[in-house]
VOGU-3710 file (C-alpha; in Angstrom, 3 decimals, decimal comma):
1> mfrkielimk> 32,427/130,327/134,098  29,936/129,433/136,844  31,667/126,075/137,361  34,895/128,010/137,970  33,137/130,131/140,598  31,726/127,006/142,242  35,226/125,511/142,331  36,707/128,671/143,869  33,962/128,762/146,501  34,463/125,062/147,279
11> nlielitsne> 38,224/125,596/147,616  37,637/128,587/149,859  35,315/126,619/152,144  37,828/123,789/152,314  40,559/126,292/153,123  38,772/128,025/155,994  37,743/124,713/157,558  41,247/123,232/157,356  44,039/123,152/159,903  46,127/125,244/157,481
21> wnalskeqri> 43,682/128,129/157,913  44,100/128,070/161,685  47,871/128,264/161,260  47,677/131,462/159,181  47,990/134,882/160,758  45,113/137,362/160,519  46,945/139,256/157,761  47,580/136,067/155,801  43,892/135,128/156,076  42,831/138,548/154,826
31> delqrqidel> 45,326/138,359/151,937  44,076/134,900/150,936  40,420/135,951/151,077  41,199/139,058/149,007  43,032/136,914/146,445  40,016/134,604/146,159  37,627/137,562/145,827  39,800/139,139/143,128  39,852/135,846/141,257  36,047/135,715/141,389
41> kneteypvfc> 35,749/139,292/140,128  38,109/138,617/137,228  36,278/135,442/136,190  32,781/136,923/136,050  31,378/138,134/132,773  28,258/140,235/133,278  25,350/140,216/133,020  24,617/137,103/135,089  21,037/135,830/135,296  19,886/133,910/138,374
51> ylfdskkpvi> 16,696/132,241/139,505  15,794/132,690/143,196  14,993/129,362/144,894  13,666/130,798/148,129  10,479/132,232/146,727  6,850/131,181/146,387  6,763/133,155/143,164  9,637/132,781/140,686  12,066/135,686/140,623  14,821/136,172/138,070
61> vrfdglksge> 17,459/138,829/138,619  19,935/140,209/136,084  23,124/140,847/138,069  25,632/143,493/137,003  27,772/142,917/140,113  28,264/140,296/142,782  25,360/141,659/144,852  23,738/144,250/142,584  21,014/143,467/140,115  17,574/144,170/138,737
71> vikqgywefg> 14,427/142,040/138,839  13,516/141,066/135,297  10,956/138,359/136,144  8,801/139,472/139,006  7,734/137,523/142,025  7,726/139,340/145,351  9,509/142,379/143,926  8,238/144,717/141,279  9,609/144,354/137,765  12,638/146,639/137,476
81> hkaddwnnft> 13,336/146,614/141,236  17,043/147,364/141,649  19,131/146,499/144,677  22,799/146,304/145,573  22,298/144,118/148,621  21,046/140,816/147,186  22,673/137,666/148,496  25,768/137,046/146,346  24,686/135,371/143,130  27,380/132,761/143,844
91> ntdywkqlpy> 25,426/131,613/146,928  23,881/128,374/145,639  21,638/128,099/148,715  19,566/130,910/147,189  20,412/131,201/143,523  20,636/129,023/140,470  22,596/130,693/137,698  20,877/130,504/134,335  22,787/130,053/131,077  22,858/133,207/128,966
101> nkerglyhtq> 23,161/133,536/125,199  25,137/136,765/124,908  24,761/136,930/121,120  20,952/136,835/121,315  20,736/138,657/124,656  18,451/135,955/126,068  18,647/133,923/129,265  17,636/130,306/129,753  13,854/129,841/130,335  13,016/133,381/129,175
111> lvwcwqnsdt> 9,537/133,786/127,687  10,046/134,741/124,032  8,278/135,214/120,748  9,634/132,782/118,113  9,286/132,710/114,336  10,942/131,737/111,087  11,921/134,339/108,520  9,137/133,101/106,216  6,461/133,568/108,929  5,052/136,941/107,941
121> hdrtlsfyna> 1,762/136,608/109,859  2,597/134,307/112,754  4,558/134,289/116,018  4,773/131,528/118,636  5,149/132,185/122,359  7,567/129,774/124,003  10,376/129,478/126,554  13,926/129,963/125,297  16,536/127,229/125,832  19,896/129,021/125,997
131> iddssfryng> 21,773/125,733/126,309  21,029/124,606/122,754  19,681/127,863/121,221  16,157/126,546/120,692  12,780/126,598/122,391  11,486/124,216/125,022  8,994/121,621/123,828  5,283/121,857/124,584  5,744/119,658/127,697  8,610/121,661/129,240
141> npggldweny> 11,395/119,368/128,045  14,365/120,648/126,029  14,641/119,797/122,355  12,040/122,148/120,930  12,228/123,862/117,576  15,225/125,823/116,338  13,686/129,137/115,349  15,464/131,704/113,209  14,194/134,578/115,334  13,608/135,108/119,042
151> epyqgewpqw> 12,367/138,274/120,722  11,787/138,732/124,450  8,173/138,826/125,561  7,478/142,270/127,044  5,074/142,903/129,879  3,527/140,850/132,641  3,561/137,128/132,009  0,207/135,397/131,521  -0,812/133,060/134,365  -0,260/129,937/132,224
161> aieahktleg> 3,336/131,026/131,568  4,016/131,634/135,278  2,794/128,126/136,140  4,558/126,482/133,175  7,848/128,241/133,963  7,994/126,525/137,378  8,016/123,105/135,693  10,660/123,618/133,004  13,167/120,766/133,011  16,405/121,658/134,728
171> lnd> 15,153/124,832/136,391  14,590/123,374/139,849  17,342/120,731/139,895
//
């Protein structure tokens, strides 16, 4: 889905910088922009989770609209901070969209408790890999264990997790 949005945005940029754009009337330009916006709205399946690049402290926002969302991993903003005036989550100068496992309700790089059904007295804290439904390895690379159960970590992240999160493979590409 995000690739489709990227393609639409790329096409839109190409359109408005082309000679064809200059030849269109104001009404035609407005109609074309509205068509592109409608296409974006119809393609988006919410929630959308995004990581904010432009931040000294990592921030992850769960978007329920193009510009409206809630902080779920705090940085500068308090956990639970809601706003409807974020930069559009499609703006790749600010945001990196994170894969989301809708069935599990977990986003890529989320801090989670992991365990097997037979683990009655043990839980492991790890980062969730939504791309292959597993955990990240101890060194931040994908390809960790495939756990039977994952549950989101609740509360403020420990300092080690904040530092480790910044280094997860693929997060800052």
